PLY file of the C-alpha trace (Angstrom):
ply
format ascii 1.0
element vertex 188
property float x
property float y
property float z
element edge 187
property int vertex1
property int vertex2
end_header
-19.48 -46.74 -78.88
-17.30 -48.05 -76.00
-20.17 -49.16 -73.91
-20.79 -52.79 -73.22
-24.14 -54.60 -73.99
-24.94 -54.68 -70.36
-24.49 -50.99 -70.00
-26.59 -50.31 -72.91
-29.40 -52.46 -71.69
-29.21 -50.69 -68.35
-29.55 -47.26 -70.16
-32.45 -48.60 -72.18
-34.12 -49.76 -69.09
-33.49 -46.46 -67.40
-34.98 -44.58 -70.42
-38.08 -46.84 -70.50
-38.51 -46.40 -66.77
-38.31 -42.52 -67.10
-40.84 -42.60 -69.93
-43.23 -44.70 -67.79
-42.62 -42.32 -64.88
-43.32 -39.33 -67.04
-46.57 -40.92 -68.35
-47.68 -41.80 -64.78
-47.04 -38.24 -63.54
-48.71 -36.72 -66.62
-51.78 -39.15 -66.56
-52.34 -40.44 -63.12
-55.86 -41.28 -63.83
-54.65 -43.82 -66.32
-53.11 -45.76 -63.41
-55.91 -45.21 -61.05
-58.58 -46.49 -63.36
-56.76 -48.43 -66.07
-59.88 -50.09 -67.58
-61.61 -46.77 -68.05
-58.57 -45.21 -69.50
-58.12 -48.11 -71.93
-61.78 -47.76 -72.93
-61.47 -44.11 -73.48
-58.26 -44.61 -75.46
-59.89 -47.10 -77.69
-62.85 -44.96 -78.23
-60.72 -41.81 -79.23
-58.53 -44.05 -81.41
-61.68 -45.44 -83.15
-63.22 -42.00 -83.62
-60.13 -40.47 -85.34
-59.33 -43.40 -87.55
-62.89 -44.48 -88.64
-65.25 -41.49 -88.63
-65.28 -39.31 -91.80
-66.07 -35.76 -90.53
-66.11 -34.18 -93.91
-64.91 -30.87 -92.39
-62.88 -29.67 -95.30
-63.18 -30.07 -99.17
-59.66 -31.38 -99.06
-60.36 -33.69 -96.15
-58.34 -37.05 -96.08
-61.41 -38.80 -97.39
-60.71 -37.15 -100.68
-56.97 -36.62 -100.36
-54.29 -39.00 -99.03
-53.36 -38.10 -95.42
-49.66 -37.20 -96.10
-50.68 -34.78 -98.86
-53.41 -33.22 -96.74
-51.09 -32.64 -93.88
-48.24 -31.03 -96.01
-50.60 -29.15 -98.36
-53.34 -28.14 -96.14
-52.67 -28.48 -92.36
-49.01 -27.10 -92.08
-49.76 -24.12 -94.60
-52.92 -23.24 -92.73
-51.38 -23.37 -89.45
-47.83 -22.20 -90.04
-48.26 -20.20 -93.21
-46.98 -21.23 -96.60
-43.37 -19.75 -96.38
-42.69 -21.31 -93.00
-44.08 -24.58 -94.22
-41.79 -24.45 -97.27
-38.62 -23.57 -95.30
-39.40 -26.16 -92.64
-40.17 -28.90 -95.29
-36.93 -28.10 -96.93
-35.20 -28.20 -93.66
-36.69 -31.74 -93.17
-35.43 -32.74 -96.53
-32.06 -31.25 -95.86
-31.73 -32.95 -92.52
-32.36 -36.35 -94.29
-29.89 -35.50 -96.90
-27.17 -34.31 -94.58
-27.52 -37.40 -92.38
-26.16 -36.10 -89.02
-27.42 -38.10 -86.08
-29.28 -35.18 -84.35
-31.00 -34.32 -87.68
-31.88 -37.89 -88.47
-33.46 -38.24 -84.86
-35.53 -35.12 -85.26
-36.61 -36.11 -88.78
-37.46 -39.58 -87.75
-39.63 -38.37 -84.85
-41.48 -35.94 -87.17
-41.96 -38.26 -90.00
-43.03 -41.14 -87.87
-45.64 -39.03 -86.13
-46.87 -37.64 -89.46
-47.07 -41.21 -90.86
-49.03 -42.29 -87.91
-51.60 -39.39 -88.05
-51.94 -39.49 -91.86
-54.06 -42.68 -91.41
-56.66 -40.80 -89.32
-59.84 -39.49 -90.84
-59.93 -36.33 -88.67
-56.65 -34.37 -89.05
-56.65 -30.92 -87.18
-53.68 -28.59 -86.75
-53.71 -29.15 -82.93
-52.60 -32.68 -83.39
-49.13 -31.30 -84.63
-48.47 -28.87 -81.83
-45.77 -31.16 -80.13
-43.89 -31.72 -83.43
-44.18 -28.15 -84.64
-41.09 -26.84 -82.67
-38.84 -29.55 -84.01
-40.16 -29.07 -87.59
-39.43 -25.37 -87.22
-35.97 -26.16 -85.73
-35.11 -28.09 -88.91
-36.34 -24.98 -90.97
-34.13 -22.71 -88.83
-31.12 -25.04 -89.24
-31.72 -25.00 -92.99
-31.85 -21.18 -93.02
-28.59 -21.01 -91.02
-26.91 -23.38 -93.40
-27.97 -21.23 -96.34
-26.74 -18.11 -94.70
-23.48 -19.74 -93.88
-22.91 -20.32 -97.58
-23.31 -16.57 -98.33
-20.39 -14.21 -98.31
-20.01 -12.50 -94.91
-21.12 -9.06 -96.35
-24.44 -10.45 -97.69
-25.54 -12.55 -94.52
-27.18 -9.64 -92.87
-29.13 -8.98 -95.92
-29.96 -12.63 -96.37
-31.09 -12.87 -92.80
-33.29 -9.74 -93.17
-34.87 -11.26 -96.42
-35.62 -14.59 -94.78
-37.28 -12.69 -91.70
-39.21 -10.70 -94.06
-40.45 -13.59 -96.04
-41.33 -15.59 -92.89
-43.03 -12.80 -91.05
-45.10 -11.60 -94.00
-47.72 -14.23 -93.80
-48.34 -14.11 -90.00
-48.38 -10.32 -90.26
-51.02 -10.44 -93.06
-53.15 -12.86 -91.04
-52.76 -10.68 -87.97
-53.87 -7.49 -89.78
-56.89 -9.26 -91.34
-57.93 -10.62 -88.00
-57.34 -7.16 -86.30
-59.52 -5.58 -89.05
-62.34 -8.01 -88.42
-62.21 -7.55 -84.68
-61.99 -3.76 -84.78
-64.60 -3.19 -87.47
-67.82 -1.71 -86.38
-70.79 -4.12 -86.17
-72.90 -4.16 -89.38
-75.96 -2.67 -87.34
-73.78 0.22 -86.14
-72.53 0.99 -89.75
-76.12 1.74 -91.05
0 1
1 2
2 3
3 4
4 5
5 6
6 7
7 8
8 9
9 10
10 11
11 12
12 13
13 14
14 15
15 16
16 17
17 18
18 19
19 20
20 21
21 22
22 23
23 24
24 25
25 26
26 27
27 28
28 29
29 30
30 31
31 32
32 33
33 34
34 35
35 36
36 37
37 38
38 39
39 40
40 41
41 42
42 43
43 44
44 45
45 46
46 47
47 48
48 49
49 50
50 51
51 52
52 53
53 54
54 55
55 56
56 57
57 58
58 59
59 60
60 61
61 62
62 63
63 64
64 65
65 66
66 67
67 68
68 69
69 70
70 71
71 72
72 73
73 74
74 75
75 76
76 77
77 78
78 79
79 80
80 81
81 82
82 83
83 84
84 85
85 86
86 87
87 88
88 89
89 90
90 91
91 92
92 93
93 94
94 95
95 96
96 97
97 98
98 99
99 100
100 101
101 102
102 103
103 104
104 105
105 106
106 107
107 108
108 109
109 110
110 111
111 112
112 113
113 114
114 115
115 116
116 117
117 118
118 119
119 120
120 121
121 122
122 123
123 124
124 125
125 126
126 127
127 128
128 129
129 130
130 131
131 132
132 133
133 134
134 135
135 136
136 137
137 138
138 139
139 140
140 141
141 142
142 143
143 144
144 145
145 146
146 147
147 148
148 149
149 150
150 151
151 152
152 153
153 154
154 155
155 156
156 157
157 158
158 159
159 160
160 161
161 162
162 163
163 164
164 165
165 166
166 167
167 168
168 169
169 170
170 171
171 172
172 173
173 174
174 175
175 176
176 177
177 178
178 179
179 180
180 181
181 182
182 183
183 184
184 185
185 186
186 187
């Protein structure tokens, strides 16, 4: 709004230059040996899109990638309550149609659609979108708390925290029990 087409093109050129600069700073080897970088990139892309690793009974070979991501990867990595709230936050962002929400949702959904065509889908591939996914979930929770009467907001916030912390706490206690347990040989 209010900017000329020339000004917008200049801003777009600056944004593209900054993206290229960030890429060059983060991956200097790509510029120093571009043919090797391109060969390695093509090999990595081939390996995740064409090799079926069969690492899970619900792997993408048996389940469409999108369903696998939302029903297996996210619940295993974030826990079911956090996945549900963040998923509802994503839907709420699309329904609310505010520009920042649409931008975050578009980033998250475009990446998920891109990864869903791969044969090997691991939770680590979602590390860089997870904060934005959680941010939409937090925004959704804040919106729900804002709809409650003022005297119930504290109770609602406590209930949300309890629900969200229950799954990670259970996983932590289980892991702590495994680590702190005496070895089987010592128990005998």
